[in-house]
PAKOLNU-390422 format. One record per residue (C-alpha): x, y, z. Coordinates in steps of 0.1 Angstrom, whole numbers, plus 5000, padded with zeros to 4 digits. Example, Ala and Ser with C-alpha at 12.3 -4.5 7.8 and 13.67 -1.06 7.14 Angstrom:
2
512349555078;513749895071;
REM end
This chain:
634
474949604926;474749914947;477750144950;477850434975;480650684976;481751044973;484951044952;486450894920;486650544934;482850514934;482550614898;485450394888;483950094906;480550144890;482150154856;484149844864;481049644874;479149764843;481749744816;483749444828;481249224847;478049334829;476149404861;473249644867;474549914891;472850174913;475250454921;474650664952;476650994951;476251334967;474251594947;476151824924;477852094944;477751894976;480651654969;482251745002;479951585027;479451695062;479751435090;476551265102;475551375137;472551235155;469351065145;467351385141;469751515115;469751175097;465951175096;465751525082;468551445057;466651135047;463451335040;465451585020;467251315000;464051144990;462851484976;466151544957;466651194945;467351184908;467250874886;469250854854;468650534835;470950604807;469550494773;466450364790;467950054806;465749854829;466449594855;465549294834;469149184830;472649304825;473449504794;477049414792;477949754779;480549974794;478650294787;476050464808;473450194801;472649974831;473350244857;470950414880;472150724898;470750834931;471851164945;471951174983;474051365007;474351075032;473750705030;470750695054;468250415058;465850585034;468450635008;469650275010;466050155006;465550384977;468650234961;467249894964;469449744990;466749495001;466949314968;470549384958;473249114956;476049334969;476749674984;479949874982;480450155007;483550354995;483050695012;486250865023;484950885059;485350555078;482450635102;480050695073;480850355058;480450185092;477050345099;475750265064;477049905067;475149845100;471949985084;472349785053;472949455072;469749515091;467749585059;469149275041;471049015061;471948825029;473649125014;477249095004;479149395019;482349565007;483649845029;486450095024;488150145057;491550305063;491950165099;493049805095;492349685131;488949845132;488249685098;488849335111;486549395141;483749535119;484049245094;483648995122;480749195137;478749225105;479248855096;478148755131;475048985127;474248815094;474548465109;472248565138;469748705114;469148345101;471048355069;472048005057;475348125042;474947905011;477248024983;475548154953;478148014930;479547674933;483047794930;482948094952;484047894981;482448115007;479148265020;477348494997;476548735025;480248775036;481649115046;484949225030;486949525043;489449675019;491649985018;492350164986;495550295002;496849945009;495849824974;497650114956;500750164978;502749864965;502149964929;503150324936;506250224953;507249984925;506550244899;509150484915;511850224919;513550094887;514649734892;512549684923;510049404922;506349484922;504649344952;501149224960;500749154998;497349035010;496548805039;500148705044;500648605007;503648774990;503748794952;506748934935;506949034899;509949214883;510449404851;513249274829;514849444799;516049234769;519849184769;520149334734;518349424702;516549124687;516848914719;514248794743;514348874781;514748594806;511248454813;511848364849;509348124864;506648254840;506048564819;503148774831;503249054805;505149194776;505949574779;505349824752;507549804721;509450134727;513150174732;513450454758;510350424779;508350114786;505050304788;505050414752;501750484735;500450554770;500550174777;496750154778;494249914763;494050134733;497750114724;497249834699;499949584690;502649824703;501149834737;501549594766;500349234763;499149064795;499548684800;501048604767;501648244755;505048094749;504848174711;504148534718;507048554743;509448394718;508448634691;508648944713;512349024706;513549354720;510649404743;510749414781;508849164802;507249134836;508148794850;507448604881;510748584900;510048484936;506848404955;506448294991;504448345022;505548655041;506048635078;504248845105;504849215103;507749355123;506849495157;506949865161;510250005173;510550135208;509750505214;513250595227;516350645206;519150385205;521850415232;524550495206;522550805195;522350945230;525851095228;527851245201;530951075188;533251345203;531551305237;531950925235;535650955228;536051195257;534350955281;536450675268;539650875274;538650955310;537850595317;541250495303;542950755325;541250625356;542350275348;545950385342;545950575375;544650275393;547350045378;550050305386;548850325422;548849945426;552549945413;553650235435;552050125468;551849745461;548249765472;545449525462;544149625427;540549665439;541549885469;543850085446;540950155422;538750255452;541450495464;541850635429;538150705426;538150885460;541051105448;539151155416;536151305433;538351485459;536851315489;540051135501;542551255528;545651445515;548751225512;550951435534;553251175549;553250925520;555750875492;556251125465;554850885439;551550855458;551351225461;551851275424;549251015416;546751195439;547351525422;546851365388;543651195399;542251525412;543151685378;541251405359;538351475383;538251835373;538251735336;535451485343;532951755355;532351935322;532251595304;529551465327;527551795323;527751775285;526651405286;523551505306;522651795283;523151585252;521051295265;518151545274;518451705240;518351365223;515151255241;513551585233;514351565195;513351195194;509651305194;510351585169;510551565132;513951505117;515551725091;517251585060;520851515069;523751675050;525151475021;521951275017;521551134981;519950854962;516750884982;513050914973;511151244979;507551174989;505051464986;501951435008;501451235040;497751165037;496150825036;498050715004;501250885013;501450725047;500950375033;503550435006;506050575033;505550255054;506250035024;509350225013;510850195048;509949825048;512149795017;514949995035;514750275010;515850625022;512950875021;512451245027;508851355031;507351695023;504051795039;502252125042;499852035070;501452015104;498551805116;498651545088;498051185099;501351065084;503551285105;503251045135;504350755113;507250955099;508351045135;508050685146;510050565116;512650845121;512150965085;513251325077;510351565070;510251905055;507152105066;506052355040;504152415008;505852224980;504852504955;506852754975;510452824965;513152634985;510952354999;511952094974;515552214977;515352145014;514351785006;517551754985;515651704953;518751764932;520351454947;517151234948;516550924927;512750964924;509851184932;506451064943;503851334941;500951194961;499051494974;495251514968;495651814945;496451744909;497852094902;500152064932;501451734920;501951864885;503652184896;506051994919;507051754891;507552034866;509752224890;511751914900;512351834863;513652194858;516152124886;516951764875;515751674840;516451294844;514551254877;512150964878;508651104887;505350954896;502251164897;498951094914;496251244891;492551214895;491351254859;492550984835;492351204804;494351474822;496851214832;497351094796;497851454784;500451524812;502151194805;502551264768;503851614773;506351514800;507651224779;508151444749;509851724769;512051474789;512551164767;515451034788;513551044821;510950794834;507550944839;504450774853;500950894861;498850674885;495250694897;494550534931;490950464921;492250294889;494550064909;491949994936;488749954917;489449594903;489949464939;486749624951;484849494921;486149144926;485149154963;481549264953;481448954930;482348744960;485848664949;489048674970;491148924951;494748914965;495849224948;496749404916;499949474898;500049764873;501649694839;502050044825;498550174823;496849834825;496249614856;496949244862;494849084890;495648804914;492848594928;492448284949;489548054939;488247704945;488147514912;484747344917;481947494896;484147654869;484047454836;487147634823;489247494852;487647184866;488846854851;491447034829;495147024831;497047344840;498147384804;494647334791;493247584816;495547854805;494048114782;496448364767;495448724774;492748624799;493848404829;496548164840;496847934870;500048024889;499947814921;498147544940;497347604977;497747254991;496947385026;493647525015;492647234991;490646945003;492646714981;495946824996;497446864962;497746484955;500546414930;502146754936;505346764958;505547024986;503147175010;501547515013;501747714980;503247504951;504347744923;506047504899;502847324889;503447094859;501247164828;499946804831;498446844866;494646794865;492747054885;490246894908;487047044921;488347074956;491647244946;492247604956;494447784931;496048124927;495148294894;496648584874;494048734852;493149044833;490049244843;487949104815;489348764818;488548744855;485048874848;484548604822;485948324844;484448424877;481348614867;478048544884;475648294869;472348434856;469548414881;466048554882;465848904896;462749034914;460949284893;460949624910;458249884908;460750114891;
REM end
C-alpha cells in the first residue's frame, strides 16, 4: 500500500493500514520543514523537483521490516517513509507504485491529487486508486476517466478477492469533509440522530439514555453500542479503546445489553433510502421579503381606499362598476377633467380620489427603494437577527465548516457562522443559504457576542488552528458554562488532555473533541482494501463502520444464518440489499433494503448485505488474502 499526503490524514491512514489491516505501507510525505507544499507548475519544474526528491529521499524501515509479508503490528514496523515535496512520476516510481496493490492520494490540494492519479494510472493500470477530492462533481468525472483509462490499458478487471464484488483496479473518490460532517453535526446536537449518507443510502442511529437507575434503554431495531458507564457525561474515561470495561462497547450481544443497566445506548431507529438532494434555491429573495410589513399594510390600505371610492362612485352616479373604477383611477392620478357641472357627491369623491393619489406617491417611492435595497442585500451577508436563540455557532467556513453548515441547514437547524477570512470558500454557501455570518477574528473581544453566543445551544469550533478553537471554547464557557462545545483538534493526545480538563472544570456541560482525520481514515482505508465503506459513526472516541459487501468468498458469512454470522464486538449483518443481490432476497419479504432480517435467514453467496463493524472486525472479516509479492531490490 502506498499513501501520499501532506497532513494528518496521511499519517492516520498509514497507521490504520498497518495496525488494523496488517499491510505493508509506503508513506510519501513532504520533507521536514516543507509541510506546506507549493503548487505544481509546468513540466520543467516537475522534472527538477523529481531530481531533487530522488536526492533527498529518505527510507525509514522501522525495526528493520522488509517486504516479505505483513507484520501485523501497529507500531512503526512495516512502514517505509519517502520524503518528497511533490508526487511526481519519479517519486511514485521510487515508492513502488508499479508493484503496489493500492495508492491513496490524500493531499489537501485537489489538483495535486488529480495529477498524481493520472501519472499513477499510467505507471500501473491495475492499481487501485483512492483520491481525496473536495469537489464532488469533479470527483465523479475523474473517477469515470481513470476507470476508463484502466480498461483501455488492457486490465481484465478481475476481482482479487472473491467477495469484493468489483474490479481490483477501481478508482474511489472520497472527501474527508463529507465523511466527517455528519459526525460533527450529530456530536453538537443532543437528541439528534447520527447520520451516515453515502450513495443515496441513509443510516440513522440515535443515542438513548436509560429511563432510570438500574434500567435498560430501549434497544430499538438493534443496539449498535453501549456508552460509557458514567452518570453525567457519556464520554467518560475519554471513551477510547483504552477505557476498559467502563468505556464504550461496540456491537454488544443481547446478554451484554440486558446486563448494561444504567448505561446509555446507540440504537438503530430508522433506516431508509434518501431521495435526491434538494435543488438549490433561486438567487432572488422571496416576494414577501421585498417589502417591510409596514409598507405592505400601507399598500393594502390604499388599495382598500381605491375600492371604496369606486364603489361609492358607482352608487352616486349609478354608473357601470368597471367604468366607475376607471374614472376613480383617472381621478387618483389627477388626469381626469374637473367635475364642475356634476353633483356634489361626484365632486367630493373626485377630491377624495386626488387626496388618495397624493398619499400614494410616497408609498410607491418607498416600495421602489425597499425593493432595490432588498435585492442589494440579497447578495450580501446577513447579520444575526435580534432575539435569536437556541442556535448553533459555527466557527470556520473552510472545507469542513462548509460541509457542516450545509448539513445543519438540511436539518433546519438555525446557525450563525463566524469567519475571519472574507474570501473563505464557505461564505458563498452561507450567502446562498441566507445564514447569518459574523466577519471577524473569533479571538477578538466582541466577535462571539455578535454571534449571540450567550443564547446559543452549541458551539462548533472547526477552524484549522487548534489554539483558536481552544481559545474560542474557553471564552464561550466563561460566558455560558453549560454550553455544549465541539472542538476540532489535530493532535489526539492534546485532544484528550483538553477534554479531561474541560470536563473537570465544567462537569455539567457536554464537551467533545473530534479529529477529522480520525473520522475519515477508516473510510479511506476500507476503500484501499477494495471495500465499499458507506460511512462511519463516532461512538464517543471510537468509530463504528458501515460497509456493503457481497457474501460470496467470506467463510464467516456464506452459508451461515444471520444469527450465526453475528460476532459480538466485531461485526453484525444489518440489512439485505435485495435490489443488488442476484438471488433477489428469496424468502425475505420486501424489496430494496430489508432491515428486519430474521436470525434464521441463510446468507447466500450472491447476497449483498450491509454490515456494521468495528475497525478491527472489518479488517478481520474483509482483509485481503495472502498472495505472493514480487521481491524488490530494496
